[in-house]
C-alpha positions as CSV (number, residue, x, y, z in Angstrom):
1,M,0.0,0.0,0.0
2,N,1.4,3.4,-0.9
3,K,1.6,6.4,1.5
4,E,-1.4,8.2,0.0
5,D,-3.6,5.0,0.4
6,I,-2.4,4.7,4.0
7,I,-3.2,8.4,4.7
8,A,-6.7,7.9,3.2
9,S,-7.3,4.8,5.3
10,V,-6.0,6.2,8.6
11,S,-7.7,9.6,8.3
12,K,-11.1,7.9,7.9
13,Q,-10.6,6.2,11.3
14,M,-10.4,9.3,13.4
15,P,-12.2,12.6,14.0
16,E,-10.9,15.6,12.1
17,R,-9.2,17.1,15.2
18,R,-7.2,13.8,15.7
19,W,-6.2,13.9,12.0
20,I,-5.0,17.4,12.5
21,H,-2.9,16.1,15.4
22,T,-1.6,13.3,13.2
23,Q,-0.5,15.8,10.6
24,G,1.3,17.8,13.3
25,V,3.1,14.6,14.4
26,M,4.0,13.9,10.7
27,V,5.6,17.3,10.3
28,T,7.4,17.2,13.7
29,S,8.6,13.6,13.0
30,R,10.1,14.7,9.7
31,Y,11.8,17.7,11.3
32,L,13.2,15.7,14.2
33,A,14.4,12.9,11.8
34,E,16.2,15.5,9.7
35,K,17.7,17.1,12.8
36,Y,18.9,13.9,14.4
37,G,19.8,11.7,11.5
38,E,16.9,9.4,10.9
39,D,15.2,8.7,7.6
40,P,12.4,11.3,7.4
41,E,10.2,9.0,5.3
42,R,10.3,6.2,7.9
43,A,9.6,8.7,10.7
44,E,6.7,10.2,8.8
45,L,5.2,6.8,7.9
46,A,5.2,5.8,11.6
47,A,3.6,9.2,12.5
48,I,0.8,8.7,9.9
49,I,-0.2,5.3,11.4
50,H,0.6,6.0,15.1
51,D,-3.0,6.7,16.2
52,V,-4.9,4.6,13.6
53,A,-6.7,2.6,16.3
54,K,-7.1,5.3,18.9
55,Y,-10.8,5.9,18.2
56,W,-11.8,2.3,17.8
57,P,-14.4,1.3,20.4
58,V,-12.7,0.1,23.6
59,E,-14.3,-3.4,23.4
60,E,-13.1,-3.7,19.7
61,Q,-9.6,-2.8,20.9
62,R,-9.7,-5.4,23.6
63,Q,-11.0,-8.1,21.2
64,Y,-8.3,-7.2,18.6
65,I,-5.5,-7.6,21.2
66,V,-6.9,-11.0,22.3
67,K,-7.7,-12.2,18.8
68,H,-4.3,-11.4,17.4
69,Q,-2.5,-12.5,20.6
70,L,-0.8,-9.2,21.0
71,N,0.6,-8.0,24.4
72,C,-2.4,-9.0,26.5
73,E,-0.6,-7.6,29.6
74,L,-1.6,-4.2,28.4
75,L,-5.2,-5.1,29.1
76,D,-4.4,-4.8,32.8
77,Y,-3.3,-1.2,32.3
78,N,-4.8,2.1,31.0
79,K,-6.8,1.6,27.8
80,E,-5.0,4.7,26.4
81,L,-2.0,2.4,25.8
82,W,-3.9,-0.2,23.8
83,H,-4.2,1.7,20.5
84,A,-0.4,1.8,20.1
85,E,0.0,-2.0,20.3
86,I,-2.9,-2.4,17.8
87,G,-1.5,0.3,15.5
88,S,1.8,-1.6,15.2
89,H,-0.1,-4.8,14.2
90,V,-2.4,-2.9,11.8
91,A,0.7,-1.3,10.2
92,W,1.9,-4.8,9.3
93,A,-1.4,-6.7,8.7
94,Q,-3.3,-4.0,6.8
95,Y,-0.7,-1.7,5.4
96,G,2.1,-4.2,4.7
97,I,4.8,-2.4,6.8
98,E,7.6,-4.9,7.2
99,D,10.0,-2.4,8.8
100,Q,10.2,-3.4,12.5
101,G,11.6,0.0,13.4
102,I,8.5,1.7,12.1
103,R,6.2,-0.8,13.8
104,D,8.1,-0.4,17.1
105,A,7.9,3.4,16.8
106,I,4.1,3.0,16.6
107,R,4.0,0.4,19.4
108,Y,5.9,2.5,21.9
109,H,4.8,6.0,21.0
110,T,2.6,6.2,24.1
111,S,4.4,4.2,26.7
112,G,8.0,4.4,25.6
113,R,10.4,1.6,26.6
114,A,13.9,1.1,27.8
115,G,16.5,1.4,25.0
116,M,14.3,3.1,22.5
117,S,15.7,3.3,19.0
118,L,16.2,6.7,17.3
119,I,13.0,6.4,15.3
120,E,11.0,5.4,18.4
121,K,12.4,8.4,20.3
122,I,11.5,10.7,17.4
123,V,7.9,9.5,17.1
124,W,7.4,9.5,20.9
125,L,8.7,13.1,21.1
126,A,6.9,14.3,18.0
127,D,3.6,13.0,19.4
128,Y,4.3,14.9,22.7
129,I,5.4,18.3,21.2
130,E,3.6,18.6,17.8
131,P,2.4,22.2,17.2
132,G,-1.2,21.5,18.2
133,R,-0.3,20.5,21.7
134,D,-1.0,23.1,24.3
135,F,-0.4,22.1,27.9
136,P,1.8,23.3,30.7
137,G,5.4,22.4,30.0
138,V,5.1,21.8,26.2
139,E,7.2,24.9,25.4
140,E,10.0,23.6,27.6
141,A,9.8,20.2,26.0
142,R,10.0,21.9,22.5
143,R,13.0,23.9,23.7
144,L,14.7,20.8,25.0
145,A,14.0,19.0,21.8
146,E,16.2,21.4,20.0
147,Q,19.1,20.4,22.2
148,S,18.7,16.7,22.9
149,L,16.1,14.0,22.1
150,D,16.9,12.2,25.4
151,T,16.6,15.2,27.6
152,A,13.3,16.2,26.0
153,I,11.9,12.7,26.3
154,L,13.0,12.4,29.9
155,Y,11.3,15.7,30.6
156,G,8.1,14.4,29.0
157,L,8.2,11.1,30.8
158,N,8.8,12.8,34.1
159,A,5.8,15.0,33.5
160,T,3.6,12.1,32.4
161,I,4.5,10.0,35.4
162,T,3.9,13.0,37.7
163,I,0.4,13.5,36.2
164,L,-0.4,9.8,36.6
165,I,0.7,9.9,40.2
166,E,-1.3,13.1,40.9
167,R,-4.4,11.4,39.4
168,N,-3.8,8.2,41.3
169,R,-3.6,6.2,38.0
170,I,-1.7,3.0,37.3
171,I,1.7,3.6,35.7
172,Y,2.7,1.1,33.0
173,P,6.0,-0.5,34.0
174,G,7.4,0.1,30.5
175,T,7.1,3.9,31.0
176,V,9.0,3.7,34.2
177,T,11.8,1.6,32.6
178,A,11.9,4.0,29.7
179,R,12.5,6.9,32.1
180,N,15.1,4.9,34.1
181,S,16.9,3.9,30.9
182,L,17.2,7.5,29.9
183,I,18.5,8.5,33.3
184,L,21.3,6.0,33.0
185,T,22.3,7.3,29.5
186,I,22.1,11.0,29.9
């Protein structure tokens, strides 16, 4: 499937405001890829697909994870994580994306993970700082992104974990290990 066909398919599966967000992630992913030495086409393709399943009904997401024997452990955590796992599988099963790096960038764009690859870091950060994002701290994250992917991601992970703690929410262990991994490398 070519990029235009994937765009047409993905954009139909989400509200207009989410497609605008996706377009922001696409532009930001290309920019960060060019800045930090990743293939911009790969980063953009991951960005196009990253939220493909975000607006599927929750029960449909649950069933998809079980049916395709994906990471069922995620079902014990916040449902906001599920779409990334599904999106990675959809990239392969429906769009023919064989590139594991692209699929992993989609898979970990929400949670992060220890030892993220360059493309995973780019898509994670692009999703966090794309131009349509407006929350306390986003400008600092954007400023840090100009200096270091790792520092900007650590800032974002710290903010995310803090918010989850303040809201008394469960924290996915992969997010904690992503943070700890960055602490050890910075």
